Jmol script that loads the backbone (N, CA, C; Angstrom):
load data "model"
ATOM      1  N   MET A   1       0.841  -1.181  -0.020  1.00  0.00           N
ATOM      2  CA  MET A   1       0.006   0.011  -0.005  1.00  0.00           C
ATOM      3  C   MET A   1       0.902   1.244   0.015  1.00  0.00           C
ATOM      4  N   GLY A   2       0.656   2.101  -0.900  1.00  0.00           N
ATOM      5  CA  GLY A   2       1.465   3.301  -1.069  1.00  0.00           C
ATOM      6  C   GLY A   2       1.137   4.399  -0.057  1.00  0.00           C
ATOM      7  N   CYS A   3       1.810   5.419  -0.199  1.00  0.00           N
ATOM      8  CA  CYS A   3       1.698   6.571   0.686  1.00  0.00           C
ATOM      9  C   CYS A   3       0.653   7.551   0.066  1.00  0.00           C
ATOM     10  N   ASN A   4      -0.316   8.011   0.833  1.00  0.00           N
ATOM     11  CA  ASN A   4      -1.293   8.962   0.283  1.00  0.00           C
ATOM     12  C   ASN A   4      -0.691  10.364   0.240  1.00  0.00           C
ATOM     13  N   ARG A   5      -1.546  11.348  -0.117  1.00  0.00           N
ATOM     14  CA  ARG A   5      -1.059  12.718  -0.312  1.00  0.00           C
ATOM     15  C   ARG A   5      -0.515  13.314   0.926  1.00  0.00           C
ATOM     16  N   ASN A   6      -1.194  13.125   2.069  1.00  0.00           N
ATOM     17  CA  ASN A   6      -0.722  13.656   3.359  1.00  0.00           C
ATOM     18  C   ASN A   6       0.610  13.061   3.794  1.00  0.00           C
ATOM     19  N   CYS A   7       0.742  11.774   3.584  1.00  0.00           N
ATOM     20  CA  CYS A   7       2.008  11.107   3.909  1.00  0.00           C
ATOM     21  C   CYS A   7       3.159  11.656   3.089  1.00  0.00           C
ATOM     22  N   GLY A   8       2.949  11.896   1.815  1.00  0.00           N
ATOM     23  CA  GLY A   8       3.979  12.487   0.958  1.00  0.00           C
ATOM     24  C   GLY A   8       4.347  13.906   1.388  1.00  0.00           C
ATOM     25  N   LEU A   9       3.339  14.715   1.714  1.00  0.00           N
ATOM     26  CA  LEU A   9       3.604  16.061   2.183  1.00  0.00           C
ATOM     27  C   LEU A   9       4.419  16.095   3.461  1.00  0.00           C
ATOM     28  N   ILE A  10       4.031  15.179   4.412  1.00  0.00           N
ATOM     29  CA  ILE A  10       4.753  15.135   5.691  1.00  0.00           C
ATOM     30  C   ILE A  10       6.166  14.625   5.474  1.00  0.00           C
ATOM     31  N   ALA A  11       6.320  13.641   4.653  1.00  0.00           N
ATOM     32  CA  ALA A  11       7.674  13.093   4.372  1.00  0.00           C
ATOM     33  C   ALA A  11       8.533  14.166   3.710  1.00  0.00           C
ATOM     34  N   GLY A  12       7.957  14.902   2.780  1.00  0.00           N
ATOM     35  CA  GLY A  12       8.707  15.977   2.113  1.00  0.00           C
ATOM     36  C   GLY A  12       9.090  17.074   3.074  1.00  0.00           C
ATOM     37  N   ALA A  13       8.188  17.453   3.945  1.00  0.00           N
ATOM     38  CA  ALA A  13       8.461  18.493   4.946  1.00  0.00           C
ATOM     39  C   ALA A  13       9.560  18.048   5.906  1.00  0.00           C
ATOM     40  N   VAL A  14       9.481  16.782   6.365  1.00  0.00           N
ATOM     41  CA  VAL A  14      10.499  16.266   7.294  1.00  0.00           C
ATOM     42  C   VAL A  14      11.861  16.240   6.591  1.00  0.00           C
ATOM     43  N   ILE A  15      11.901  15.722   5.409  1.00  0.00           N
ATOM     44  CA  ILE A  15      13.196  15.644   4.700  1.00  0.00           C
ATOM     45  C   ILE A  15      13.717  17.074   4.447  1.00  0.00           C
ATOM     46  N   GLY A  16      12.884  18.018   4.061  1.00  0.00           N
ATOM     47  CA  GLY A  16      13.298  19.380   3.834  1.00  0.00           C
ATOM     48  C   GLY A  16      13.829  20.041   5.107  1.00  0.00           C
ATOM     49  N   ALA A  17      13.120  19.771   6.220  1.00  0.00           N
ATOM     50  CA  ALA A  17      13.572  20.363   7.499  1.00  0.00           C
ATOM     51  C   ALA A  17      14.930  19.761   7.930  1.00  0.00           C
ATOM     52  N   VAL A  18      15.079  18.471   7.762  1.00  0.00           N
ATOM     53  CA  VAL A  18      16.366  17.834   8.104  1.00  0.00           C
ATOM     54  C   VAL A  18      17.483  18.422   7.233  1.00  0.00           C
ATOM     55  N   LEU A  19      17.239  18.576   5.922  1.00  0.00           N
ATOM     56  CA  LEU A  19      18.280  19.142   5.069  1.00  0.00           C
ATOM     57  C   LEU A  19      18.538  20.604   5.387  1.00  0.00           C
ATOM     58  N   ALA A  20      17.539  21.370   5.772  1.00  0.00           N
ATOM     59  CA  ALA A  20      17.742  22.743   6.179  1.00  0.00           C
ATOM     60  C   ALA A  20      18.604  22.843   7.447  1.00  0.00           C
ATOM     61  N   VAL A  21      18.286  22.021   8.427  1.00  0.00           N
ATOM     62  CA  VAL A  21      19.104  21.973   9.640  1.00  0.00           C
ATOM     63  C   VAL A  21      20.527  21.573   9.385  1.00  0.00           C
ATOM     64  N   PHE A  22      20.688  20.530   8.562  1.00  0.00           N
ATOM     65  CA  PHE A  22      21.993  20.021   8.218  1.00  0.00           C
ATOM     66  C   PHE A  22      22.789  21.129   7.474  1.00  0.00           C
ATOM     67  N   GLY A  23      22.183  21.803   6.551  1.00  0.00           N
ATOM     68  CA  GLY A  23      22.832  22.925   5.837  1.00  0.00           C
ATOM     69  C   GLY A  23      23.185  24.063   6.745  1.00  0.00           C
ATOM     70  N   GLY A  24      22.274  24.405   7.671  1.00  0.00           N
ATOM     71  CA  GLY A  24      22.537  25.452   8.601  1.00  0.00           C
ATOM     72  C   GLY A  24      23.706  25.158   9.527  1.00  0.00           C
ATOM     73  N   ILE A  25      23.865  23.896   9.890  1.00  0.00           N
ATOM     74  CA  ILE A  25      24.987  23.488  10.734  1.00  0.00           C
ATOM     75  C   ILE A  25      26.273  23.414   9.923  1.00  0.00           C
ATOM     76  N   LEU A  26      26.157  22.884   8.698  1.00  0.00           N
ATOM     77  CA  LEU A  26      27.317  22.631   7.884  1.00  0.00           C
ATOM     78  C   LEU A  26      27.986  23.917   7.349  1.00  0.00           C
ATOM     79  N   MET A  27      27.222  24.967   7.135  1.00  0.00           N
ATOM     80  CA  MET A  27      27.806  26.224   6.624  1.00  0.00           C
ATOM     81  C   MET A  27      28.856  26.791   7.527  1.00  0.00           C
ATOM     82  N   PRO A  28      28.562  27.091   8.817  1.00  0.00           N
ATOM     83  CA  PRO A  28      29.586  27.650   9.662  1.00  0.00           C
ATOM     84  C   PRO A  28      30.733  26.663   9.976  1.00  0.00           C
ATOM     85  N   VAL A  29      30.349  25.380  10.155  1.00  0.00           N
ATOM     86  CA  VAL A  29      31.381  24.386  10.469  1.00  0.00           C
ATOM     87  C   VAL A  29      32.307  24.184   9.243  1.00  0.00           C
ATOM     88  N   GLY A  30      31.729  24.128   8.056  1.00  0.00           N
ATOM     89  CA  GLY A  30      32.513  24.001   6.847  1.00  0.00           C
ATOM     90  C   GLY A  30      33.406  25.189   6.611  1.00  0.00           C
ATOM     91  N   ASP A  31      32.912  26.392   6.823  1.00  0.00           N
ATOM     92  CA  ASP A  31      33.705  27.587   6.702  1.00  0.00           C
ATOM     93  C   ASP A  31      34.883  27.548   7.688  1.00  0.00           C
ATOM     94  N   MET A  32      34.633  27.155   8.920  1.00  0.00           N
ATOM     95  CA  MET A  32      35.659  27.045   9.892  1.00  0.00           C
ATOM     96  C   MET A  32      36.732  26.047   9.539  1.00  0.00           C
ATOM     97  N   LEU A  33      36.331  24.878   9.036  1.00  0.00           N
ATOM     98  CA  LEU A  33      37.310  23.886   8.604  1.00  0.00           C
ATOM     99  C   LEU A  33      38.123  24.330   7.406  1.00  0.00           C
ATOM    100  N   ILE A  34      37.507  24.975   6.440  1.00  0.00           N
ATOM    101  CA  ILE A  34      38.215  25.493   5.300  1.00  0.00           C
ATOM    102  C   ILE A  34      39.198  26.592   5.711  1.00  0.00           C
ATOM    103  N   GLU A  35      38.808  27.501   6.542  1.00  0.00           N
ATOM    104  CA  GLU A  35      39.667  28.603   7.008  1.00  0.00           C
ATOM    105  C   GLU A  35      40.875  28.033   7.781  1.00  0.00           C
ATOM    106  N   LYS A  36      40.612  27.051   8.632  1.00  0.00           N
ATOM    107  CA  LYS A  36      41.658  26.414   9.413  1.00  0.00           C
ATOM    108  C   LYS A  36      42.682  25.716   8.521  1.00  0.00           C
ATOM    109  N   THR A  37      42.219  25.017   7.517  1.00  0.00           N
ATOM    110  CA  THR A  37      43.094  24.343   6.537  1.00  0.00           C
ATOM    111  C   THR A  37      43.908  25.360   5.726  1.00  0.00           C
ATOM    112  N   ILE A  38      43.269  26.439   5.328  1.00  0.00           N
ATOM    113  CA  ILE A  38      44.004  27.436   4.554  1.00  0.00           C
ATOM    114  C   ILE A  38      45.099  28.081   5.388  1.00  0.00           C
ATOM    115  N   LYS A  39      44.741  28.459   6.629  1.00  0.00           N
ATOM    116  CA  LYS A  39      45.772  29.058   7.533  1.00  0.00           C
ATOM    117  C   LYS A  39      46.915  28.130   7.806  1.00  0.00           C
ATOM    118  N   LYS A  40      46.633  26.834   7.825  1.00  0.00           N
ATOM    119  CA  LYS A  40      47.715  25.846   8.132  1.00  0.00           C
ATOM    120  C   LYS A  40      48.605  25.619   6.890  1.00  0.00           C
ATOM    121  N   GLU A  41      47.978  25.539   5.730  1.00  0.00           N
ATOM    122  CA  GLU A  41      48.740  25.149   4.508  1.00  0.00           C
ATOM    123  C   GLU A  41      49.346  26.293   3.759  1.00  0.00           C
ATOM    124  N   VAL A  42      48.898  27.533   3.939  1.00  0.00           N
ATOM    125  CA  VAL A  42      49.365  28.645   3.134  1.00  0.00           C
ATOM    126  C   VAL A  42      50.726  29.176   3.622  1.00  0.00           C
ATOM    127  N   VAL A  43      51.096  28.812   4.851  1.00  0.00           N
ATOM    128  CA  VAL A  43      52.374  29.289   5.442  1.00  0.00           C
ATOM    129  C   VAL A  43      53.540  28.608   4.747  1.00  0.00           C
ATOM    130  N   LEU A  44      54.599  29.398   4.448  1.00  0.00           N
ATOM    131  CA  LEU A  44      55.771  28.820   3.810  1.00  0.00           C
ATOM    132  C   LEU A  44      56.671  28.206   4.862  1.00  0.00           C
ATOM    133  N   GLU A  45      56.331  27.053   5.348  1.00  0.00           N
ATOM    134  CA  GLU A  45      57.158  26.299   6.276  1.00  0.00           C
ATOM    135  C   GLU A  45      57.410  24.922   5.694  1.00  0.00           C
ATOM    136  N   ASP A  46      58.538  24.361   6.045  1.00  0.00           N
ATOM    137  CA  ASP A  46      58.886  23.030   5.524  1.00  0.00           C
ATOM    138  C   ASP A  46      57.815  22.026   5.954  1.00  0.00           C
ATOM    139  N   GLY A  47      57.373  21.253   4.992  1.00  0.00           N
ATOM    140  CA  GLY A  47      56.349  20.253   5.233  1.00  0.00           C
ATOM    141  C   GLY A  47      54.948  20.642   4.780  1.00  0.00           C
ATOM    142  N   THR A  48      54.762  21.896   4.348  1.00  0.00           N
ATOM    143  CA  THR A  48      53.477  22.290   3.857  1.00  0.00           C
ATOM    144  C   THR A  48      53.407  22.219   2.338  1.00  0.00           C
ATOM    145  N   ILE A  49      52.220  22.089   1.803  1.00  0.00           N
ATOM    146  CA  ILE A  49      52.057  22.052   0.336  1.00  0.00           C
ATOM    147  C   ILE A  49      52.543  23.297  -0.337  1.00  0.00           C
ATOM    148  N   ALA A  50      52.306  24.449   0.309  1.00  0.00           N
ATOM    149  CA  ALA A  50      52.703  25.735  -0.287  1.00  0.00           C
ATOM    150  C   ALA A  50      54.265  25.774  -0.398  1.00  0.00           C
ATOM    151  N   PHE A  51      54.954  25.242   0.607  1.00  0.00           N
ATOM    152  CA  PHE A  51      56.421  25.267   0.577  1.00  0.00           C
ATOM    153  C   PHE A  51      56.933  24.385  -0.518  1.00  0.00           C
ATOM    154  N   LYS A  52      56.339  23.175  -0.678  1.00  0.00           N
ATOM    155  CA  LYS A  52      56.785  22.295  -1.747  1.00  0.00           C
ATOM    156  C   LYS A  52      56.590  22.918  -3.122  1.00  0.00           C
ATOM    157  N   ASN A  53      55.437  23.595  -3.328  1.00  0.00           N
ATOM    158  CA  ASN A  53      55.178  24.236  -4.596  1.00  0.00           C
ATOM    159  C   ASN A  53      56.036  25.456  -4.787  1.00  0.00           C
ATOM    160  N   TRP A  54      56.473  26.113  -3.747  1.00  0.00           N
ATOM    161  CA  TRP A  54      57.311  27.298  -3.855  1.00  0.00           C
ATOM    162  C   TRP A  54      58.752  26.903  -4.197  1.00  0.00           C
ATOM    163  N   VAL A  55      59.232  25.798  -3.587  1.00  0.00           N
ATOM    164  CA  VAL A  55      60.592  25.360  -3.869  1.00  0.00           C
ATOM    165  C   VAL A  55      60.737  24.841  -5.273  1.00  0.00           C
ATOM    166  N   LYS A  56      59.846  23.977  -5.657  1.00  0.00           N
ATOM    167  CA  LYS A  56      59.883  23.363  -7.005  1.00  0.00           C
ATOM    168  C   LYS A  56      58.521  23.554  -7.640  1.00  0.00           C
ATOM    169  N   THR A  57      58.473  24.457  -8.587  1.00  0.00           N
ATOM    170  CA  THR A  57      57.183  24.667  -9.295  1.00  0.00           C
ATOM    171  C   THR A  57      56.957  23.541 -10.277  1.00  0.00           C
ATOM    172  N   GLY A  58      55.720  23.375 -10.645  1.00  0.00           N
ATOM    173  CA  GLY A  58      55.361  22.329 -11.623  1.00  0.00           C
ATOM    174  C   GLY A  58      55.842  22.637 -12.989  1.00  0.00           C
ATOM    175  N   THR A  59      55.958  23.909 -13.337  1.00  0.00           N
ATOM    176  CA  THR A  59      56.432  24.350 -14.653  1.00  0.00           C
ATOM    177  C   THR A  59      57.489  25.420 -14.472  1.00  0.00           C
ATOM    178  N   ASP A  60      58.267  25.642 -15.519  1.00  0.00           N
ATOM    179  CA  ASP A  60      59.272  26.703 -15.457  1.00  0.00           C
ATOM    180  C   ASP A  60      58.620  28.051 -15.433  1.00  0.00           C
ATOM    181  N   VAL A  61      59.253  28.970 -14.714  1.00  0.00           N
ATOM    182  CA  VAL A  61      58.703  30.311 -14.626  1.00  0.00           C
ATOM    183  C   VAL A  61      59.602  31.248 -15.405  1.00  0.00           C
ATOM    184  N   TYR A  62      58.994  31.985 -16.342  1.00  0.00           N
ATOM    185  CA  TYR A  62      59.722  32.944 -17.140  1.00  0.00           C
ATOM    186  C   TYR A  62      59.124  34.320 -16.916  1.00  0.00           C
ATOM    187  N   ARG A  63      59.978  35.334 -17.002  1.00  0.00           N
ATOM    188  CA  ARG A  63      59.512  36.736 -16.864  1.00  0.00           C
ATOM    189  C   ARG A  63      60.034  37.480 -18.075  1.00  0.00           C
ATOM    190  N   GLN A  64      59.162  38.297 -18.606  1.00  0.00           N
ATOM    191  CA  GLN A  64      59.575  39.192 -19.710  1.00  0.00           C
ATOM    192  C   GLN A  64      59.042  40.565 -19.372  1.00  0.00           C
ATOM    193  N   PHE A  65      59.884  41.603 -19.632  1.00  0.00           N
ATOM    194  CA  PHE A  65      59.464  42.952 -19.415  1.00  0.00           C
ATOM    195  C   PHE A  65      59.641  43.731 -20.753  1.00  0.00           C
ATOM    196  N   TRP A  66      58.605  44.485 -21.095  1.00  0.00           N
ATOM    197  CA  TRP A  66      58.683  45.364 -22.235  1.00  0.00           C
ATOM    198  C   TRP A  66      58.590  46.801 -21.746  1.00  0.00           C
ATOM    199  N   ILE A  67      59.542  47.611 -22.115  1.00  0.00           N
ATOM    200  CA  ILE A  67      59.537  49.000 -21.715  1.00  0.00           C
ATOM    201  C   ILE A  67      59.407  49.868 -22.939  1.00  0.00           C
ATOM    202  N   PHE A  68      58.444  50.800 -22.883  1.00  0.00           N
ATOM    203  CA  PHE A  68      58.214  51.663 -24.011  1.00  0.00           C
ATOM    204  C   PHE A  68      58.352  53.122 -23.545  1.00  0.00           C
ATOM    205  N   ASP A  69      58.780  53.963 -24.473  1.00  0.00           N
ATOM    206  CA  ASP A  69      58.915  55.395 -24.241  1.00  0.00           C
ATOM    207  C   ASP A  69      57.995  56.131 -25.205  1.00  0.00           C
ATOM    208  N   VAL A  70      57.051  56.897 -24.674  1.00  0.00           N
ATOM    209  CA  VAL A  70      56.157  57.694 -25.510  1.00  0.00           C
ATOM    210  C   VAL A  70      56.905  58.925 -25.888  1.00  0.00           C
ATOM    211  N   GLN A  71      57.135  59.125 -27.235  1.00  0.00           N
ATOM    212  CA  GLN A  71      57.937  60.223 -27.731  1.00  0.00           C
ATOM    213  C   GLN A  71      57.186  61.550 -27.766  1.00  0.00           C
ATOM    214  N   ASN A  72      55.882  61.527 -27.861  1.00  0.00           N
ATOM    215  CA  ASN A  72      55.097  62.762 -27.944  1.00  0.00           C
ATOM    216  C   ASN A  72      53.998  62.782 -26.899  1.00  0.00           C
ATOM    217  N   PRO A  73      54.300  62.815 -25.605  1.00  0.00           N
ATOM    218  CA  PRO A  73      53.251  62.741 -24.568  1.00  0.00           C
ATOM    219  C   PRO A  73      52.344  63.960 -24.579  1.00  0.00           C
ATOM    220  N   ASP A  74      52.899  65.149 -24.809  1.00  0.00           N
ATOM    221  CA  ASP A  74      52.069  66.386 -24.766  1.00  0.00           C
ATOM    222  C   ASP A  74      51.045  66.417 -25.903  1.00  0.00           C
ATOM    223  N   GLU A  75      51.510  66.094 -27.124  1.00  0.00           N
ATOM    224  CA  GLU A  75      50.597  66.065 -28.289  1.00  0.00           C
ATOM    225  C   GLU A  75      49.550  65.001 -28.115  1.00  0.00           C
ATOM    226  N   PHE A  76      49.952  63.894 -27.528  1.00  0.00           N
ATOM    227  CA  PHE A  76      49.045  62.769 -27.345  1.00  0.00           C
ATOM    228  C   PHE A  76      47.931  63.163 -26.395  1.00  0.00           C
ATOM    229  N   LYS A  77      48.298  63.830 -25.249  1.00  0.00           N
ATOM    230  CA  LYS A  77      47.325  64.237 -24.257  1.00  0.00           C
ATOM    231  C   LYS A  77      46.441  65.411 -24.754  1.00  0.00           C
ATOM    232  N   THR A  78      47.111  66.432 -25.332  1.00  0.00           N
ATOM    233  CA  THR A  78      46.422  67.650 -25.673  1.00  0.00           C
ATOM    234  C   THR A  78      45.546  67.503 -26.946  1.00  0.00           C
ATOM    235  N   PHE A  79      46.139  66.978 -27.983  1.00  0.00           N
ATOM    236  CA  PHE A  79      45.439  66.948 -29.278  1.00  0.00           C
ATOM    237  C   PHE A  79      44.918  65.556 -29.650  1.00  0.00           C
ATOM    238  N   CYS A  80      45.043  64.606 -28.769  1.00  0.00           N
ATOM    239  CA  CYS A  80      44.609  63.248 -29.042  1.00  0.00           C
ATOM    240  C   CYS A  80      45.247  62.720 -30.320  1.00  0.00           C
ATOM    241  N   MET A  81      46.502  63.070 -30.568  1.00  0.00           N
ATOM    242  CA  MET A  81      47.217  62.604 -31.733  1.00  0.00           C
ATOM    243  C   MET A  81      47.608  61.134 -31.461  1.00  0.00           C
ATOM    244  N   GLU A  82      47.975  60.493 -32.534  1.00  0.00           N
ATOM    245  CA  GLU A  82      48.472  59.112 -32.418  1.00  0.00           C
ATOM    246  C   GLU A  82      49.814  59.179 -31.716  1.00  0.00           C
ATOM    247  N   SER A  83      50.010  58.320 -30.730  1.00  0.00           N
ATOM    248  CA  SER A  83      51.280  58.321 -29.993  1.00  0.00           C
ATOM    249  C   SER A  83      52.425  57.724 -30.777  1.00  0.00           C
ATOM    250  N   LYS A  84      53.593  58.275 -30.585  1.00  0.00           N
ATOM    251  CA  LYS A  84      54.835  57.760 -31.144  1.00  0.00           C
ATOM    252  C   LYS A  84      55.534  57.016 -30.027  1.00  0.00           C
ATOM    253  N   ILE A  85      55.665  55.728 -30.189  1.00  0.00           N
ATOM    254  CA  ILE A  85      56.201  54.876 -29.134  1.00  0.00           C
ATOM    255  C   ILE A  85      57.474  54.248 -29.620  1.00  0.00           C
ATOM    256  N   HIS A  86      58.495  54.280 -28.727  1.00  0.00           N
ATOM    257  CA  HIS A  86      59.810  53.671 -28.989  1.00  0.00           C
ATOM    258  C   HIS A  86      60.047  52.582 -27.958  1.00  0.00           C
ATOM    259  N   GLN A  87      60.261  51.339 -28.414  1.00  0.00           N
ATOM    260  CA  GLN A  87      60.564  50.266 -27.513  1.00  0.00           C
ATOM    261  C   GLN A  87      62.008  50.357 -27.095  1.00  0.00           C
ATOM    262  N   MET A  88      62.200  50.302 -25.802  1.00  0.00           N
ATOM    263  CA  MET A  88      63.555  50.434 -25.271  1.00  0.00           C
ATOM    264  C   MET A  88      64.238  49.113 -25.180  1.00  0.00           C
TER     265      MET A  88
END
end "model"
wireframe off; spacefill off
backbone 0.3
color backbone group
């Protein structure tokens, strides 16, 4: 024998209430656990994941810098002329 309409409504309400309470408890507890883990692992100390990644990165790190000199800054600002740029 199946569940009638009232039984389904009550079951849905109970399940919804349990999930709401579970979610209400889990949000602050989960935030606390995540914050605690981040504070523990983000420090650059030997034995942490951050330290291992800092000492030996997964890929090579390259840096490039491009320096440009604007040859006509006054004309560019005043008359909205096209800028003359020289790469250094």
